NULUMLUM-442250 format. One record per residue (C-alpha): residue number from 1; residue in three letters; chain; x, y, z. Coordinates in Angstrom, 1 decimal. Layout:
N
@num=NUM&residuo=ALA&cadena=A&x=X&y=Y&z=Z
...
END
This chain:
332
@num=1&residuo=UNK&cadena=A&x=-0.1&y=0.1&z=0.1
@num=2&residuo=UNK&cadena=A&x=1.4&y=3.3&z=-1.1
@num=3&residuo=UNK&cadena=A&x=2.1&y=6.1&z=1.5
@num=4&residuo=UNK&cadena=A&x=-0.6&y=8.8&z=1.7
@num=5&residuo=UNK&cadena=A&x=0.7&y=12.2&z=0.1
@num=6&residuo=UNK&cadena=A&x=0.3&y=15.7&z=1.2
@num=7&residuo=UNK&cadena=A&x=-1.6&y=16.4&z=-2.1
@num=8&residuo=UNK&cadena=A&x=-4.2&y=13.8&z=-1.2
@num=9&residuo=UNK&cadena=A&x=-4.7&y=15.5&z=2.3
@num=10&residuo=UNK&cadena=A&x=-5.0&y=18.8&z=0.6
@num=11&residuo=UNK&cadena=A&x=-7.8&y=17.5&z=-1.7
@num=12&residuo=UNK&cadena=A&x=-9.7&y=15.8&z=1.1
@num=13&residuo=UNK&cadena=A&x=-9.7&y=19.2&z=3.1
@num=14&residuo=UNK&cadena=A&x=-10.5&y=21.3&z=0.2
@num=15&residuo=UNK&cadena=A&x=-7.4&y=23.5&z=0.6
@num=16&residuo=UNK&cadena=A&x=-4.3&y=24.3&z=-1.5
@num=17&residuo=UNK&cadena=A&x=-1.2&y=22.0&z=-1.2
@num=18&residuo=UNK&cadena=A&x=0.7&y=25.1&z=0.3
@num=19&residuo=UNK&cadena=A&x=-2.0&y=25.6&z=3.0
@num=20&residuo=UNK&cadena=A&x=-1.9&y=21.8&z=3.8
@num=21&residuo=UNK&cadena=A&x=2.0&y=22.1&z=4.2
@num=22&residuo=UNK&cadena=A&x=1.6&y=25.0&z=6.4
@num=23&residuo=UNK&cadena=A&x=-0.6&y=23.3&z=8.8
@num=24&residuo=UNK&cadena=A&x=1.1&y=19.9&z=9.0
@num=25&residuo=UNK&cadena=A&x=4.7&y=21.1&z=8.7
@num=26&residuo=UNK&cadena=A&x=4.6&y=23.5&z=11.4
@num=27&residuo=UNK&cadena=A&x=5.2&y=26.7&z=9.5
@num=28&residuo=UNK&cadena=A&x=4.9&y=30.0&z=11.4
@num=29&residuo=UNK&cadena=A&x=2.4&y=31.2&z=8.5
@num=30&residuo=UNK&cadena=A&x=-0.7&y=29.5&z=9.7
@num=31&residuo=UNK&cadena=A&x=-4.0&y=29.8&z=8.2
@num=32&residuo=UNK&cadena=A&x=-7.3&y=30.3&z=10.3
@num=33&residuo=UNK&cadena=A&x=-7.9&y=27.7&z=13.0
@num=34&residuo=UNK&cadena=A&x=-11.0&y=26.3&z=11.3
@num=35&residuo=UNK&cadena=A&x=-9.1&y=25.6&z=8.2
@num=36&residuo=UNK&cadena=A&x=-6.2&y=24.2&z=10.2
@num=37&residuo=UNK&cadena=A&x=-8.4&y=21.8&z=11.9
@num=38&residuo=UNK&cadena=A&x=-10.0&y=20.7&z=8.7
@num=39&residuo=UNK&cadena=A&x=-6.6&y=19.8&z=7.3
@num=40&residuo=UNK&cadena=A&x=-5.5&y=17.9&z=10.4
@num=41&residuo=UNK&cadena=A&x=-8.8&y=16.0&z=10.4
@num=42&residuo=UNK&cadena=A&x=-8.2&y=15.0&z=7.0
@num=43&residuo=UNK&cadena=A&x=-4.6&y=13.9&z=7.7
@num=44&residuo=UNK&cadena=A&x=-5.8&y=11.9&z=10.5
@num=45&residuo=UNK&cadena=A&x=-8.6&y=10.3&z=8.5
@num=46&residuo=UNK&cadena=A&x=-6.0&y=9.2&z=5.7
@num=47&residuo=UNK&cadena=A&x=-3.3&y=8.2&z=7.9
@num=48&residuo=UNK&cadena=A&x=-0.9&y=10.7&z=6.7
@num=49&residuo=UNK&cadena=A&x=2.7&y=10.6&z=8.1
@num=50&residuo=UNK&cadena=A&x=4.4&y=14.1&z=7.9
@num=51&residuo=UNK&cadena=A&x=8.0&y=14.2&z=6.2
@num=52&residuo=UNK&cadena=A&x=10.7&y=15.1&z=8.6
@num=53&residuo=UNK&cadena=A&x=12.7&y=17.1&z=6.0
@num=54&residuo=UNK&cadena=A&x=9.7&y=18.9&z=4.7
@num=55&residuo=UNK&cadena=A&x=9.0&y=19.9&z=8.5
@num=56&residuo=UNK&cadena=A&x=12.5&y=21.0&z=8.9
@num=57&residuo=UNK&cadena=A&x=12.2&y=23.3&z=5.8
@num=58&residuo=UNK&cadena=A&x=8.9&y=24.6&z=6.8
@num=59&residuo=UNK&cadena=A&x=10.0&y=25.7&z=10.4
@num=60&residuo=UNK&cadena=A&x=13.7&y=26.4&z=9.4
@num=61&residuo=UNK&cadena=A&x=14.4&y=23.8&z=12.3
@num=62&residuo=UNK&cadena=A&x=15.2&y=20.2&z=12.4
@num=63&residuo=UNK&cadena=A&x=14.2&y=19.5&z=15.9
@num=64&residuo=UNK&cadena=A&x=17.5&y=18.0&z=16.6
@num=65&residuo=UNK&cadena=A&x=19.8&y=19.0&z=19.3
@num=66&residuo=UNK&cadena=A&x=23.6&y=17.6&z=19.6
@num=67&residuo=UNK&cadena=A&x=25.3&y=16.8&z=22.9
@num=68&residuo=UNK&cadena=A&x=29.3&y=16.3&z=23.0
@num=69&residuo=UNK&cadena=A&x=30.3&y=14.3&z=26.1
@num=70&residuo=UNK&cadena=A&x=33.7&y=12.8&z=27.1
@num=71&residuo=UNK&cadena=A&x=32.5&y=9.3&z=28.1
@num=72&residuo=UNK&cadena=A&x=28.7&y=8.4&z=28.4
@num=73&residuo=UNK&cadena=A&x=29.7&y=5.5&z=30.8
@num=74&residuo=UNK&cadena=A&x=31.0&y=8.0&z=33.2
@num=75&residuo=UNK&cadena=A&x=28.0&y=8.8&z=35.6
@num=76&residuo=UNK&cadena=A&x=29.0&y=12.4&z=35.5
@num=77&residuo=UNK&cadena=A&x=28.3&y=12.8&z=31.8
@num=78&residuo=UNK&cadena=A&x=25.4&y=10.3&z=31.7
@num=79&residuo=UNK&cadena=A&x=23.6&y=12.4&z=34.5
@num=80&residuo=UNK&cadena=A&x=24.1&y=15.6&z=32.3
@num=81&residuo=UNK&cadena=A&x=22.9&y=13.7&z=29.2
@num=82&residuo=UNK&cadena=A&x=19.7&y=12.6&z=31.2
@num=83&residuo=UNK&cadena=A&x=18.9&y=16.2&z=32.0
@num=84&residuo=UNK&cadena=A&x=19.5&y=17.4&z=28.5
@num=85&residuo=UNK&cadena=A&x=17.3&y=14.7&z=27.0
@num=86&residuo=UNK&cadena=A&x=14.4&y=15.2&z=29.4
@num=87&residuo=UNK&cadena=A&x=14.4&y=19.1&z=28.7
@num=88&residuo=UNK&cadena=A&x=14.9&y=18.8&z=25.2
@num=89&residuo=UNK&cadena=A&x=11.6&y=16.7&z=25.0
@num=90&residuo=UNK&cadena=A&x=9.9&y=19.6&z=26.5
@num=91&residuo=UNK&cadena=A&x=11.1&y=21.6&z=23.5
@num=92&residuo=UNK&cadena=A&x=9.9&y=19.0&z=21.1
@num=93&residuo=UNK&cadena=A&x=13.6&y=18.2&z=20.1
@num=94&residuo=UNK&cadena=A&x=15.3&y=14.9&z=19.8
@num=95&residuo=UNK&cadena=A&x=18.8&y=14.4&z=21.1
@num=96&residuo=UNK&cadena=A&x=21.9&y=13.3&z=19.0
@num=97&residuo=UNK&cadena=A&x=24.8&y=12.1&z=21.4
@num=98&residuo=UNK&cadena=A&x=28.5&y=11.9&z=20.7
@num=99&residuo=UNK&cadena=A&x=30.8&y=10.5&z=23.2
@num=100&residuo=UNK&cadena=A&x=34.5&y=11.8&z=22.3
@num=101&residuo=UNK&cadena=A&x=37.9&y=12.4&z=23.5
@num=102&residuo=UNK&cadena=A&x=40.5&y=14.9&z=22.2
@num=103&residuo=UNK&cadena=A&x=40.2&y=15.5&z=18.4
@num=104&residuo=UNK&cadena=A&x=37.1&y=13.5&z=18.2
@num=105&residuo=UNK&cadena=A&x=35.1&y=16.5&z=19.4
@num=106&residuo=UNK&cadena=A&x=35.8&y=18.3&z=16.1
@num=107&residuo=UNK&cadena=A&x=34.3&y=15.3&z=14.1
@num=108&residuo=UNK&cadena=A&x=31.2&y=15.3&z=16.4
@num=109&residuo=UNK&cadena=A&x=30.7&y=19.1&z=15.9
@num=110&residuo=UNK&cadena=A&x=31.1&y=18.9&z=12.0
@num=111&residuo=UNK&cadena=A&x=28.8&y=16.0&z=11.9
@num=112&residuo=UNK&cadena=A&x=26.1&y=17.7&z=14.1
@num=113&residuo=UNK&cadena=A&x=26.4&y=20.8&z=11.7
@num=114&residuo=UNK&cadena=A&x=26.1&y=18.6&z=8.6
@num=115&residuo=UNK&cadena=A&x=22.9&y=17.3&z=10.1
@num=116&residuo=UNK&cadena=A&x=21.8&y=21.0&z=10.7
@num=117&residuo=UNK&cadena=A&x=21.0&y=20.5&z=14.3
@num=118&residuo=UNK&cadena=A&x=19.4&y=23.4&z=15.9
@num=119&residuo=UNK&cadena=A&x=21.8&y=23.5&z=18.8
@num=120&residuo=UNK&cadena=A&x=25.0&y=21.9&z=19.9
@num=121&residuo=UNK&cadena=A&x=25.7&y=21.4&z=23.7
@num=122&residuo=UNK&cadena=A&x=29.5&y=21.0&z=24.7
@num=123&residuo=UNK&cadena=A&x=29.8&y=19.0&z=27.8
@num=124&residuo=UNK&cadena=A&x=33.2&y=17.3&z=27.0
@num=125&residuo=UNK&cadena=A&x=36.1&y=17.6&z=29.4
@num=126&residuo=UNK&cadena=A&x=37.7&y=21.0&z=28.2
@num=127&residuo=UNK&cadena=A&x=41.5&y=21.1&z=27.8
@num=128&residuo=UNK&cadena=A&x=43.5&y=24.4&z=28.7
@num=129&residuo=UNK&cadena=A&x=44.5&y=24.5&z=24.8
@num=130&residuo=UNK&cadena=A&x=41.4&y=24.4&z=22.7
@num=131&residuo=UNK&cadena=A&x=41.9&y=23.1&z=19.1
@num=132&residuo=UNK&cadena=A&x=41.6&y=26.2&z=17.0
@num=133&residuo=UNK&cadena=A&x=39.8&y=24.0&z=14.3
@num=134&residuo=UNK&cadena=A&x=37.1&y=23.2&z=16.8
@num=135&residuo=UNK&cadena=A&x=36.7&y=26.9&z=17.6
@num=136&residuo=UNK&cadena=A&x=36.5&y=27.8&z=13.8
@num=137&residuo=UNK&cadena=A&x=33.9&y=25.1&z=13.2
@num=138&residuo=UNK&cadena=A&x=31.7&y=26.1&z=16.2
@num=139&residuo=UNK&cadena=A&x=32.0&y=29.8&z=15.2
@num=140&residuo=UNK&cadena=A&x=31.0&y=28.9&z=11.6
@num=141&residuo=UNK&cadena=A&x=28.0&y=27.0&z=12.9
@num=142&residuo=UNK&cadena=A&x=27.0&y=29.9&z=15.0
@num=143&residuo=UNK&cadena=A&x=27.2&y=32.4&z=11.9
@num=144&residuo=UNK&cadena=A&x=24.9&y=30.0&z=10.1
@num=145&residuo=UNK&cadena=A&x=22.2&y=30.2&z=12.9
@num=146&residuo=UNK&cadena=A&x=23.2&y=27.5&z=15.2
@num=147&residuo=UNK&cadena=A&x=23.1&y=27.9&z=18.9
@num=148&residuo=UNK&cadena=A&x=26.0&y=26.7&z=21.1
@num=149&residuo=UNK&cadena=A&x=26.0&y=26.2&z=24.9
@num=150&residuo=UNK&cadena=A&x=29.0&y=25.2&z=26.8
@num=151&residuo=UNK&cadena=A&x=29.1&y=23.3&z=30.1
@num=152&residuo=UNK&cadena=A&x=31.7&y=23.7&z=32.7
@num=153&residuo=UNK&cadena=A&x=33.4&y=26.9&z=31.5
@num=154&residuo=UNK&cadena=A&x=32.3&y=29.9&z=29.5
@num=155&residuo=UNK&cadena=A&x=34.8&y=29.6&z=26.6
@num=156&residuo=UNK&cadena=A&x=33.1&y=30.4&z=23.4
@num=157&residuo=UNK&cadena=A&x=32.2&y=33.9&z=22.4
@num=158&residuo=UNK&cadena=A&x=28.4&y=34.5&z=21.6
@num=159&residuo=UNK&cadena=A&x=27.6&y=31.2&z=23.2
@num=160&residuo=UNK&cadena=A&x=25.6&y=30.5&z=26.3
@num=161&residuo=UNK&cadena=A&x=27.1&y=28.6&z=29.1
@num=162&residuo=UNK&cadena=A&x=26.5&y=26.6&z=32.3
@num=163&residuo=UNK&cadena=A&x=29.7&y=27.3&z=34.4
@num=164&residuo=UNK&cadena=A&x=30.7&y=25.2&z=37.4
@num=165&residuo=UNK&cadena=A&x=32.7&y=26.6&z=40.1
@num=166&residuo=UNK&cadena=A&x=35.2&y=23.9&z=40.6
@num=167&residuo=UNK&cadena=A&x=38.0&y=26.1&z=42.3
@num=168&residuo=UNK&cadena=A&x=35.5&y=27.1&z=45.1
@num=169&residuo=UNK&cadena=A&x=34.5&y=23.5&z=45.4
@num=170&residuo=UNK&cadena=A&x=38.1&y=22.5&z=45.8
@num=171&residuo=UNK&cadena=A&x=38.7&y=25.1&z=48.4
@num=172&residuo=UNK&cadena=A&x=35.6&y=24.4&z=50.3
@num=173&residuo=UNK&cadena=A&x=36.1&y=20.8&z=50.5
@num=174&residuo=UNK&cadena=A&x=39.7&y=20.9&z=51.6
@num=175&residuo=UNK&cadena=A&x=38.9&y=23.7&z=54.0
@num=176&residuo=UNK&cadena=A&x=36.1&y=21.6&z=55.8
@num=177&residuo=UNK&cadena=A&x=38.7&y=18.7&z=56.0
@num=178&residuo=UNK&cadena=A&x=41.3&y=21.1&z=57.6
@num=179&residuo=UNK&cadena=A&x=38.6&y=22.1&z=60.1
@num=180&residuo=UNK&cadena=A&x=38.0&y=18.6&z=60.9
@num=181&residuo=UNK&cadena=A&x=41.5&y=18.4&z=62.2
@num=182&residuo=UNK&cadena=A&x=43.2&y=16.9&z=59.2
@num=183&residuo=UNK&cadena=A&x=46.9&y=17.9&z=58.5
@num=184&residuo=UNK&cadena=A&x=48.4&y=15.5&z=56.1
@num=185&residuo=UNK&cadena=A&x=47.0&y=15.7&z=52.4
@num=186&residuo=UNK&cadena=A&x=47.4&y=14.3&z=48.9
@num=187&residuo=UNK&cadena=A&x=45.6&y=15.2&z=45.8
@num=188&residuo=UNK&cadena=A&x=44.7&y=12.6&z=43.1
@num=189&residuo=UNK&cadena=A&x=44.5&y=14.6&z=40.0
@num=190&residuo=UNK&cadena=A&x=43.6&y=14.1&z=36.3
@num=191&residuo=UNK&cadena=A&x=45.7&y=15.3&z=33.5
@num=192&residuo=UNK&cadena=A&x=47.0&y=18.8&z=34.0
@num=193&residuo=UNK&cadena=A&x=45.5&y=20.2&z=30.8
@num=194&residuo=UNK&cadena=A&x=41.8&y=19.2&z=31.8
@num=195&residuo=UNK&cadena=A&x=40.4&y=22.4&z=32.9
@num=196&residuo=UNK&cadena=A&x=38.0&y=20.9&z=35.6
@num=197&residuo=UNK&cadena=A&x=40.9&y=18.9&z=37.2
@num=198&residuo=UNK&cadena=A&x=43.2&y=21.8&z=37.2
@num=199&residuo=UNK&cadena=A&x=40.7&y=24.2&z=38.9
@num=200&residuo=UNK&cadena=A&x=40.0&y=21.7&z=41.5
@num=201&residuo=UNK&cadena=A&x=43.5&y=21.2&z=42.2
@num=202&residuo=UNK&cadena=A&x=44.1&y=24.9&z=42.4
@num=203&residuo=UNK&cadena=A&x=41.1&y=25.2&z=45.0
@num=204&residuo=UNK&cadena=A&x=42.7&y=22.3&z=47.0
@num=205&residuo=UNK&cadena=A&x=46.2&y=24.2&z=47.1
@num=206&residuo=UNK&cadena=A&x=44.5&y=27.6&z=48.0
@num=207&residuo=UNK&cadena=A&x=42.8&y=26.1&z=51.2
@num=208&residuo=UNK&cadena=A&x=45.9&y=24.4&z=52.4
@num=209&residuo=UNK&cadena=A&x=48.0&y=27.7&z=51.9
@num=210&residuo=UNK&cadena=A&x=45.4&y=29.4&z=54.0
@num=211&residuo=UNK&cadena=A&x=45.7&y=26.9&z=56.6
@num=212&residuo=UNK&cadena=A&x=49.6&y=27.0&z=56.5
@num=213&residuo=UNK&cadena=A&x=49.9&y=23.4&z=55.0
@num=214&residuo=UNK&cadena=A&x=51.1&y=21.9&z=51.8
@num=215&residuo=UNK&cadena=A&x=50.2&y=18.6&z=50.1
@num=216&residuo=UNK&cadena=A&x=52.5&y=15.9&z=50.8
@num=217&residuo=UNK&cadena=A&x=52.0&y=14.6&z=47.3
@num=218&residuo=UNK&cadena=A&x=50.0&y=15.2&z=44.2
@num=219&residuo=UNK&cadena=A&x=49.5&y=12.6&z=41.6
@num=220&residuo=UNK&cadena=A&x=48.6&y=12.9&z=37.9
@num=221&residuo=UNK&cadena=A&x=46.7&y=9.9&z=36.2
@num=222&residuo=UNK&cadena=A&x=43.7&y=9.5&z=34.1
@num=223&residuo=UNK&cadena=A&x=40.4&y=11.3&z=35.0
@num=224&residuo=UNK&cadena=A&x=38.5&y=8.0&z=35.8
@num=225&residuo=UNK&cadena=A&x=38.4&y=5.0&z=38.3
@num=226&residuo=UNK&cadena=A&x=41.5&y=3.5&z=36.8
@num=227&residuo=UNK&cadena=A&x=43.4&y=6.8&z=37.5
@num=228&residuo=UNK&cadena=A&x=42.4&y=6.8&z=41.1
@num=229&residuo=UNK&cadena=A&x=43.6&y=3.3&z=41.4
@num=230&residuo=UNK&cadena=A&x=47.0&y=3.7&z=39.7
@num=231&residuo=UNK&cadena=A&x=47.5&y=7.1&z=41.9
@num=232&residuo=UNK&cadena=A&x=47.3&y=4.8&z=45.1
@num=233&residuo=UNK&cadena=A&x=49.5&y=2.2&z=43.6
@num=234&residuo=UNK&cadena=A&x=51.9&y=5.0&z=43.0
@num=235&residuo=UNK&cadena=A&x=51.7&y=6.3&z=46.6
@num=236&residuo=UNK&cadena=A&x=52.2&y=2.7&z=48.1
@num=237&residuo=UNK&cadena=A&x=55.4&y=2.4&z=45.8
@num=238&residuo=UNK&cadena=A&x=56.7&y=5.7&z=47.1
@num=239&residuo=UNK&cadena=A&x=56.0&y=5.4&z=50.9
@num=240&residuo=UNK&cadena=A&x=54.6&y=1.8&z=51.5
@num=241&residuo=UNK&cadena=A&x=51.2&y=1.1&z=52.8
@num=242&residuo=UNK&cadena=A&x=52.0&y=2.0&z=56.4
@num=243&residuo=UNK&cadena=A&x=53.1&y=5.5&z=55.2
@num=244&residuo=UNK&cadena=A&x=49.7&y=6.3&z=54.0
@num=245&residuo=UNK&cadena=A&x=48.0&y=6.1&z=57.6
@num=246&residuo=UNK&cadena=A&x=46.7&y=9.4&z=58.8
@num=247&residuo=UNK&cadena=A&x=46.6&y=10.9&z=55.1
@num=248&residuo=UNK&cadena=A&x=43.6&y=12.5&z=53.5
@num=249&residuo=UNK&cadena=A&x=43.2&y=11.9&z=49.7
@num=250&residuo=UNK&cadena=A&x=41.3&y=14.4&z=47.8
@num=251&residuo=UNK&cadena=A&x=40.4&y=12.9&z=44.3
@num=252&residuo=UNK&cadena=A&x=39.5&y=15.1&z=41.3
@num=253&residuo=UNK&cadena=A&x=36.3&y=13.3&z=41.0
@num=254&residuo=UNK&cadena=A&x=34.2&y=10.6&z=42.5
@num=255&residuo=UNK&cadena=A&x=35.1&y=7.9&z=39.9
@num=256&residuo=UNK&cadena=A&x=38.8&y=8.4&z=40.8
@num=257&residuo=UNK&cadena=A&x=37.9&y=8.3&z=44.6
@num=258&residuo=UNK&cadena=A&x=36.2&y=5.2&z=44.1
@num=259&residuo=UNK&cadena=A&x=39.2&y=3.7&z=42.3
@num=260&residuo=UNK&cadena=A&x=41.3&y=5.0&z=45.0
@num=261&residuo=UNK&cadena=A&x=39.4&y=3.2&z=47.7
@num=262&residuo=UNK&cadena=A&x=39.5&y=0.0&z=45.8
@num=263&residuo=UNK&cadena=A&x=43.4&y=0.1&z=45.7
@num=264&residuo=UNK&cadena=A&x=43.6&y=1.0&z=49.2
@num=265&residuo=UNK&cadena=A&x=41.5&y=-2.0&z=50.3
@num=266&residuo=UNK&cadena=A&x=43.7&y=-4.2&z=48.1
@num=267&residuo=UNK&cadena=A&x=46.8&y=-2.7&z=50.0
@num=268&residuo=UNK&cadena=A&x=45.2&y=-3.8&z=53.2
@num=269&residuo=UNK&cadena=A&x=44.1&y=-0.3&z=54.3
@num=270&residuo=UNK&cadena=A&x=40.6&y=0.7&z=55.4
@num=271&residuo=UNK&cadena=A&x=38.6&y=3.9&z=55.0
@num=272&residuo=UNK&cadena=A&x=38.1&y=5.8&z=57.1
@num=273&residuo=UNK&cadena=A&x=39.9&y=4.0&z=59.9
@num=274&residuo=UNK&cadena=A&x=43.4&y=4.3&z=58.3
@num=275&residuo=UNK&cadena=A&x=42.9&y=7.2&z=56.1
@num=276&residuo=UNK&cadena=A&x=40.2&y=9.5&z=54.5
@num=277&residuo=UNK&cadena=A&x=39.1&y=9.9&z=51.0
@num=278&residuo=UNK&cadena=A&x=36.9&y=12.7&z=49.6
@num=279&residuo=UNK&cadena=A&x=35.8&y=13.4&z=45.9
@num=280&residuo=UNK&cadena=A&x=33.7&y=15.8&z=43.7
@num=281&residuo=UNK&cadena=A&x=30.4&y=15.7&z=41.8
@num=282&residuo=UNK&cadena=A&x=28.2&y=13.3&z=44.0
@num=283&residuo=UNK&cadena=A&x=27.4&y=10.8&z=41.0
@num=284&residuo=UNK&cadena=A&x=24.3&y=8.9&z=41.3
@num=285&residuo=UNK&cadena=A&x=25.5&y=5.4&z=41.8
@num=286&residuo=UNK&cadena=A&x=27.6&y=6.6&z=45.2
@num=287&residuo=UNK&cadena=A&x=24.7&y=4.9&z=47.1
@num=288&residuo=UNK&cadena=A&x=25.9&y=1.6&z=45.8
@num=289&residuo=UNK&cadena=A&x=29.3&y=2.0&z=47.7
@num=290&residuo=UNK&cadena=A&x=30.4&y=1.6&z=51.1
@num=291&residuo=UNK&cadena=A&x=31.8&y=3.7&z=53.0
@num=292&residuo=UNK&cadena=A&x=29.5&y=6.5&z=51.8
@num=293&residuo=UNK&cadena=A&x=31.8&y=9.0&z=50.1
@num=294&residuo=UNK&cadena=A&x=32.5&y=12.7&z=51.2
@num=295&residuo=UNK&cadena=A&x=32.0&y=14.9&z=48.2
@num=296&residuo=UNK&cadena=A&x=30.9&y=18.0&z=46.6
@num=297&residuo=UNK&cadena=A&x=27.5&y=17.7&z=45.0
@num=298&residuo=UNK&cadena=A&x=26.7&y=19.3&z=41.7
@num=299&residuo=UNK&cadena=A&x=23.2&y=19.1&z=40.4
@num=300&residuo=UNK&cadena=A&x=24.3&y=17.2&z=37.3
@num=301&residuo=UNK&cadena=A&x=20.9&y=16.5&z=35.7
@num=302&residuo=UNK&cadena=A&x=19.7&y=20.1&z=36.5
@num=303&residuo=UNK&cadena=A&x=22.8&y=21.4&z=34.8
@num=304&residuo=UNK&cadena=A&x=21.9&y=19.4&z=31.6
@num=305&residuo=UNK&cadena=A&x=18.3&y=20.7&z=31.8
@num=306&residuo=UNK&cadena=A&x=19.6&y=24.5&z=32.1
@num=307&residuo=UNK&cadena=A&x=21.8&y=23.8&z=29.1
@num=308&residuo=UNK&cadena=A&x=19.1&y=22.6&z=27.0
@num=309&residuo=UNK&cadena=A&x=16.8&y=25.6&z=28.1
@num=310&residuo=UNK&cadena=A&x=19.6&y=28.0&z=27.1
@num=311&residuo=UNK&cadena=A&x=20.2&y=26.2&z=23.8
@num=312&residuo=UNK&cadena=A&x=16.5&y=25.7&z=22.8
@num=313&residuo=UNK&cadena=A&x=14.4&y=28.6&z=24.4
@num=314&residuo=UNK&cadena=A&x=14.9&y=31.0&z=21.8
@num=315&residuo=UNK&cadena=A&x=16.1&y=33.7&z=24.0
@num=316&residuo=UNK&cadena=A&x=19.4&y=35.5&z=23.8
@num=317&residuo=UNK&cadena=A&x=22.3&y=33.3&z=25.0
@num=318&residuo=UNK&cadena=A&x=23.0&y=33.5&z=28.8
@num=319&residuo=UNK&cadena=A&x=25.5&y=32.3&z=31.3
@num=320&residuo=UNK&cadena=A&x=24.3&y=30.4&z=34.5
@num=321&residuo=UNK&cadena=A&x=26.6&y=29.8&z=37.3
@num=322&residuo=UNK&cadena=A&x=26.6&y=26.7&z=39.4
@num=323&residuo=UNK&cadena=A&x=28.2&y=26.2&z=42.9
@num=324&residuo=UNK&cadena=A&x=28.6&y=22.9&z=44.7
@num=325&residuo=UNK&cadena=A&x=27.2&y=21.8&z=48.0
@num=326&residuo=UNK&cadena=A&x=29.4&y=20.0&z=50.5
@num=327&residuo=UNK&cadena=A&x=28.2&y=16.6&z=51.3
@num=328&residuo=UNK&cadena=A&x=29.9&y=14.8&z=54.4
@num=329&residuo=UNK&cadena=A&x=29.6&y=11.0&z=54.6
@num=330&residuo=UNK&cadena=A&x=31.7&y=8.3&z=56.2
@num=331&residuo=UNK&cadena=A&x=34.9&y=8.2&z=54.1
@num=332&residuo=UNK&cadena=A&x=36.0&y=11.6&z=55.6
END
């Protein structure tokens, strides 16, 4: 059975083809409601299915929004993606997702631009040095009418942003631990050129400096669970398991902290009895781990929702600022 055409709907409703197209493809130029209702009834009666490309041309929109994340398996990014998707639906948009690392971001943005997405949300881990080709591609996308929102930092001129105060989070978390009487600290960091990791490390150092303290050691490994595990293995190799007793480990994110706790357990150490561990983000699956992890909570799903609102609302781009909330649990 052949598909019902728009011409058939127009004949059934007694209107021109152009009028039927304006009604069913969502054009801003709409006929009187009585005529529009007649067209919709004809389409329903005949079982007409609108053509997505025709709708896009009529509306000057594709109903698509692209989201670039670093690793969708990471609870941090999956939570943000969940918020973006939920809010995109309320704006009648579908989400296209790209999980990338490094130069893959450029490929993702180019693909989204080729698919004429209405907006692109950049939630990947930003590096201190941004690929000039990525900047050029995003700027070209904006000039052609696309909207861009960055998450984490405000780094693209003319774009919206949801900024996260990672430096204050690092300072506040470390300050709380100092006030609890801790004097020996180590920082388990991600790659130095990752802005989030660098900002949290800077806040950690600032709090220790104010207290007249200094970190005994700072490590640099992957910004993931394996990175946390390897960081502790490095520490054990340097000072032995016994040398870690009484230390407070501040990990650059929760998944690193969980990896660190696993490595400590394998080294025969217990948290919090032998040493303390804290992280950042308050990822959703922390409830599945014991001891409960002390962390800084960021409303990750709300961050995704806000980014989608900025991208799809039609208002002028704006910048929203998010601060963390200290959450103290058994690990520290």
